[in-house]
C-alpha positions in Angstrom: -91.1 -18.7 -12.9 -93.0 -20.8 -10.3 -95.8 -22.0 -12.6 -97.2 -24.5 -10.1 -98.9 -21.8 -8.1 -101.1 -20.8 -11.1 -101.5 -24.3 -12.6 -101.4 -26.8 -9.7 -103.6 -29.4 -11.6 -101.3 -29.5 -14.7 -98.8 -32.3 -14.8 -96.9 -31.6 -18.2 -95.2 -28.4 -19.4 -92.5 -27.1 -21.6 -89.5 -25.0 -20.5 -85.9 -24.1 -21.3 -82.9 -24.9 -19.3 -81.3 -21.5 -18.2 -78.7 -22.9 -15.9 -77.1 -26.4 -15.6 -74.2 -27.7 -13.6 -72.8 -30.8 -11.9 -71.3 -31.3 -8.5 -69.6 -34.7 -8.7 -72.2 -37.3 -9.4 -75.0 -34.8 -8.7 -76.6 -32.9 -11.6 -78.7 -29.7 -11.4 -80.8 -27.5 -13.6 -82.8 -24.3 -13.4 -85.7 -23.7 -15.8 -87.2 -20.5 -17.1 -90.6 -21.9 -15.7 -91.5 -25.0 -13.8 -94.4 -27.0 -12.4 -92.1 -28.9 -10.0 -92.8 -27.9 -6.5 -89.7 -27.7 -4.3 -89.6 -29.2 -0.7 -90.9 -26.4 1.5 -93.1 -25.7 4.5 -93.4 -29.3 5.5 -94.5 -30.4 2.1 -92.3 -32.8 0.0 -91.2 -31.9 -3.5 -92.6 -33.2 -6.7 -90.8 -36.0 -8.6 -91.1 -36.7 -12.4 -89.0 -36.3 -15.5 -87.4 -33.6 -17.8 -87.0 -35.0 -21.3 -87.1 -38.5 -19.8 -84.4 -37.7 -17.2 -85.6 -38.4 -13.7 -86.0 -35.5 -11.3 -84.8 -36.8 -8.0 -85.3 -33.7 -5.8 -86.5 -30.1 -6.1 -85.0 -27.4 -4.0 -85.3 -23.6 -3.7 -82.4 -21.2 -3.2 -84.5 -18.8 -1.1 -87.9 -19.3 0.5 -90.7 -18.5 -2.0 -88.4 -16.2 -4.0 -85.1 -17.7 -5.3 -84.7 -20.0 -8.3 -86.2 -23.6 -8.2 -83.4 -26.1 -8.6 -84.0 -29.5 -10.0 -81.6 -32.3 -9.1 -81.4 -34.8 -12.0 -80.3 -38.4 -12.5 -78.2 -37.3 -15.4 -77.2 -33.8 -16.9 -79.1 -31.7 -19.3 -77.4 -29.0 -21.5 -78.1 -25.3 -20.9 -80.4 -23.8 -23.5 -82.2 -27.1 -24.3 -85.9 -27.1 -24.6 -87.4 -29.8 -22.3 -90.8 -31.4 -21.6 -91.4 -31.8 -17.9 -93.8 -34.4 -16.5 -95.0 -34.4 -12.9 -95.7 -37.7 -11.1 -99.4 -36.7 -10.7 -100.5 -39.3 -8.1 -97.8 -38.1 -5.7 -98.6 -34.4 -6.4 -102.3 -34.8 -5.8 -101.7 -36.7 -2.4 -99.4 -33.8 -1.4 -102.1 -31.3 -2.3 -104.7 -33.3 -0.2 -102.4 -33.6 2.8 -101.6 -29.9 2.8 -105.2 -28.8 2.5 -106.2 -31.2 5.3 -103.4 -29.7 7.4 -105.0 -26.2 7.0 -108.4 -27.5 7.8 -107.2 -29.2 11.0 -105.2 -26.2 12.1 -108.4 -24.1 12.0 -110.4 -27.0 13.6 -108.2 -27.2 16.6 -108.2 -23.4 16.9 -112.0 -23.4 17.1 -112.3 -26.5 19.3 -109.8 -25.4 22.0 -107.7 -22.4 20.9 -104.7 -24.6 20.1 -102.2 -23.1 17.8 -100.0 -25.1 15.2 -96.3 -25.2 16.3 -94.9 -27.4 13.5 -96.0 -29.7 10.7 -94.5 -32.6 8.8 -96.3 -33.8 5.6 -93.5 -35.8 4.0 -95.2 -39.2 4.7 -98.7 -40.6 4.2 -99.2 -40.3 8.0 -98.6 -36.6 8.7 -97.9 -34.9 12.0 -99.0 -31.6 13.5 -97.6 -30.2 16.7 -99.9 -28.0 18.9 -99.4 -25.9 22.0 -102.3 -27.4 23.9 -102.0 -30.3 26.4 -103.3 -33.7 25.2 -107.1 -34.0 25.5 -109.0 -36.7 23.7 -112.3 -34.7 23.7 -110.5 -31.8 21.9 -109.0 -34.3 19.4 -112.4 -35.8 18.5 -114.1 -32.5 18.3 -111.4 -31.1 16.0 -111.5 -34.1 13.8 -115.3 -33.7 13.4 -115.1 -30.0 12.7 -112.4 -30.6 10.0 -114.6 -33.2 8.3 -117.6 -30.9 8.4 -115.4 -28.5 6.5 -114.7 -31.3 4.0 -118.4 -31.9 3.5 -119.1 -28.2 3.0 -117.0 -28.6 -0.2 -116.1 -24.8 -0.3 -113.7 -23.3 -2.7 -110.0 -23.0 -1.9 -108.6 -19.7 -3.2 -105.1 -18.4 -3.4 -104.0 -14.8 -3.9 -101.2 -12.3 -3.0 -101.4 -9.4 -0.5 -98.8 -6.9 0.6 -97.2 -7.4 4.0 -98.8 -4.2 5.3 -102.3 -5.6 4.5 -101.8 -8.9 6.5 -103.3 -7.6 9.8 -106.6 -6.6 8.0 -107.1 -10.1 6.4 -107.5 -12.0 9.7 -104.9 -14.7 9.0 -104.8 -17.7 11.4 -101.2 -17.0 12.1 -98.6 -14.3 11.4 -96.7 -14.7 8.0 -93.2 -16.0 8.1 -92.2 -14.0 4.9 -92.1 -10.4 4.1 -93.0 -8.4 1.1 -95.7 -10.0 -1.1 -97.5 -12.7 0.9 -99.4 -15.6 -0.7 -102.7 -16.4 1.1 -104.5 -19.7 0.9 -108.2 -19.3 1.8 -110.7 -22.1 2.4 -113.8 -20.0 2.0 -115.8 -19.8 5.2 -113.3 -21.8 7.1 -109.6 -20.8 7.2 -107.2 -18.2 5.8 -103.5 -18.4 6.2 -100.1 -17.4 4.6 -98.7 -20.4 2.7 -96.7 -21.1 -0.4 -97.8 -24.7 -0.8 -100.1 -26.5 -3.2 -103.7 -27.3 -2.4 -106.8 -28.8 -3.9 -109.4 -26.6 -5.5 -112.3 -27.5 -3.1 -112.3 -28.6 0.5 -114.2 -31.8 -0.4 -111.2 -33.1 -2.3 -109.1 -33.2 0.9 -111.3 -35.7 2.7 -111.8 -37.8 4.6 -109.6 -36.6 7.3 -108.8 -39.1 10.1 -106.6 -38.5 13.2 -105.0 -41.9 13.8 -103.3 -41.2 17.2 -102.0 -38.3 19.4 -99.3 -38.0 22.1 -97.7 -35.6 24.5 -94.8 -33.8 22.7 -92.6 -31.0 24.0 -95.1 -29.7 26.4 -97.9 -29.8 23.9 -99.6 -32.4 21.6 -98.5 -34.2 18.5 -101.3 -35.3 16.3 -101.0 -38.0 13.5 -103.4 -37.8 10.6 -104.2 -39.2 7.2 -106.2 -37.5 4.5 -107.8 -38.0 1.1 -106.8 -41.1 -1.0 -104.3 -42.1 1.7 -107.0 -42.2 4.4 -109.1 -44.4 2.2 -106.1 -46.6 1.5 -105.4 -46.9 5.2 -109.0 -47.8 5.8 -108.9 -50.5 3.2 -105.8 -52.0 4.6 -107.1 -52.0 8.1 -110.5 -53.3 7.0 -108.9 -56.2 5.1 -106.7 -57.1 8.2 -109.8 -57.0 10.5 -111.8 -59.1 8.2 -109.0 -61.8 8.1 -108.8 -61.7 11.9 -112.6 -62.0 12.1 -112.5 -65.1 10.0 -109.8 -66.7 12.3 -111.9 -65.9 15.4 -115.3 -66.6 13.7 -116.3 -63.1 14.7 -117.3 -59.8 12.8 -114.5 -57.3 12.6 -116.2 -54.9 15.1 -116.5 -57.7 17.7 -112.9 -58.9 17.7 -112.0 -57.2 21.0 -113.5 -59.9 23.2 -111.9 -63.1 21.6 -108.6 -61.3 21.3 -108.9 -60.3 25.0 -109.6 -63.9 25.9 -106.6 -65.0 23.9 -104.4 -62.4 25.6 -105.5 -63.7 29.1 -104.8 -67.3 28.1 -101.4 -66.3 26.8 -100.6 -64.5 30.0 -101.5 -67.5 32.0 -99.5 -69.8 29.8 -96.5 -67.4 30.0 -96.7 -67.4 33.8 -97.0 -71.2 33.9 -94.0 -71.5 31.5 -91.9 -69.3 33.7 -92.6 -71.5 36.7 -91.7 -74.6 34.7 -88.5 -73.1 33.4 -87.6 -72.0 36.9 -88.2 -75.6 38.2 -86.2 -77.0 35.3 -83.3 -74.7 35.8 -83.2 -75.6 39.5 -83.2 -79.3 38.7 -80.5 -79.0 36.0 -78.3 -77.0 38.4 -78.6 -79.7 41.1 -78.0 -82.5 38.6 -74.8 -80.8 37.3 -73.5 -80.3 40.9 -74.1 -84.0 41.4 -72.6 -85.0 38.1 -69.4 -82.8 38.6 -68.5 -83.2 42.3 -65.3 -81.1 41.8 -67.7 -78.2 40.9 -65.8 -77.7 37.6 -68.6 -78.2 35.0 -68.6 -78.6 31.3 -72.1 -79.3 29.9 -74.7 -78.7 27.2 -78.1 -77.6 28.5 -81.4 -76.5 27.0 -81.2 -73.0 25.3 -84.5 -71.9 27.1 -82.9 -72.2 30.5 -79.2 -71.5 29.7 -79.1 -68.1 31.4 -81.1 -69.2 34.4 -78.8 -72.2 35.1 -75.8 -70.0 34.6 -77.1 -67.4 37.2 -77.7 -70.1 39.8 -74.3 -71.7 39.3 -72.5 -68.4 39.5 -73.8 -68.1 43.0 -72.7 -71.5 44.2 -69.3 -71.4 46.1 -66.5 -73.1 44.3 -68.1 -73.4 40.9 -66.3 -72.9 37.5 -68.5 -73.8 34.5 -68.9 -73.7 30.8 -72.4 -74.2 29.7 -73.5 -74.4 26.0 -76.8 -74.6 24.2 -77.9 -75.0 20.7 -79.9 -71.9 19.5 -81.1 -72.5 15.9 -78.1 -72.0 13.6 -75.6 -71.1 16.3 -74.4 -72.1 19.8 -74.8 -69.9 22.8 -72.4 -70.1 25.8 -72.1 -69.0 29.4 -68.6 -69.2 31.0 -68.8 -68.4 34.7 -67.2 -68.8 38.1 -67.9 -68.1 41.7 -65.5 -65.4 43.2 -64.0 -68.2 45.3 -62.4 -69.7 42.2 -58.9 -68.4 41.2 -59.1 -69.0 37.5 -59.1 -66.1 35.1 -62.1 -66.3 32.8 -60.5 -63.9 30.3 -57.6 -66.2 29.9 -59.9 -69.3 29.5 -62.0 -67.4 26.9 -58.9 -66.5 24.9 -57.3 -69.9 25.0 -60.5 -72.1 24.6 -63.4 -70.2 23.1 -61.9 -67.4 21.0 -60.1 -69.8 18.7 -63.3 -71.5 17.9 -65.0 -68.3 16.8 -66.7 -67.3 20.0 -67.9 -63.7 20.4 -69.1 -62.0 23.7 -67.8 -60.7 26.9 -68.3 -60.2 30.7 -66.3 -60.4 34.0 -67.5 -63.0 36.5 -69.9 -64.3 33.8 -69.1 -64.3 30.1 -72.0 -64.5 27.6 -71.8 -64.9 23.9 -72.3 -67.0 20.7 -70.1 -69.2 18.6 -70.6 -71.4 15.4 -72.9 -74.3 16.0 -70.2 -76.7 14.8 -68.0 -75.5 17.7 -70.3 -76.6 20.5 -68.8 -80.1 21.2 -65.2 -79.1 20.4 -65.6 -76.2 23.0 -66.6 -78.6 25.8 -63.7 -80.9 25.0 -61.2 -77.9 24.7 -62.4 -76.6 28.1 -61.7 -80.0 29.8 -58.4 -80.4 28.1 -57.4 -76.9 29.2 -58.2 -77.4 32.8 -56.5 -80.8 32.9 -53.3 -79.1 31.6 -53.6 -76.4 34.2 -53.7 -78.9 37.0 
């Protein structure tokens, strides 16, 4: 018996275990009645305990009709009388999310004729997919309409009708089940077939806040928060903005200007830094070509320009080079050659760098990392290897 439909605000109940079994390390139980809601219709299942044993997951064998299966942390014997306790804070947030989803579904229908395609309410930030193209004006209008429905604080009723009666009840969408159909009605606002759990009055689902939207599969995906979770998100964001306001000596709602100024300064500094790195890389390359007239180079260079110096040298005719740089707790390397050199980089890598713990790859340019302690030994090993080859 699915007692959660009749008693959604209760969090404790007694029941008897009518079936119990284990599959390896997983343990399951079916009760003669339960307040535990199973994962269904985009709504996550309840969690809690049965006689102190954690209920990890709640499933249903068949949508809205089959037994409700409780997956347990440890087994319970058949026939045992148990006390079930629902994790109420989680349950209530699920009820708020689900009611808000209904209110938004109706709001988008009224604002622009959009229909709900899919929903996901498993996380505090929920998603709804609609068949309409993204339109910010529609989003804002629907959000306002949904919150007016919150403020109206009308009753949320549930009842069953026969499948044949459905067309006469003006449901927002066609039922997905047959036979007896459970209807959730937000009085004066929305009416839809649904097997989920909802709050008793629309005011309990608010506030409803759409956090963002995006184009998705030819329609629009909307992200929203509702109820306590909307307030919690507002509190987190307000605290963050207040801290930033203190840093910038600005009120939270006037942060855009100082942050914009900082962004422009950062962009200018980044562009200047890129020019300086380019000049440094060019200078290091020319210094190396002067220092190693044979154009066989083994040297340590700054990590910030390692790749840039390597790219320049790889284009210089006759060059074979091993460049290394210290990067925090490891060493980075570039092993390269110009196509005019006959040496095989793979052989050099296997003979010189791999024994020192190097990792990486490439053809005419090999890039990778090695232990920091191998930096200087790698330079010496490279020079010894080439001396032996001569």
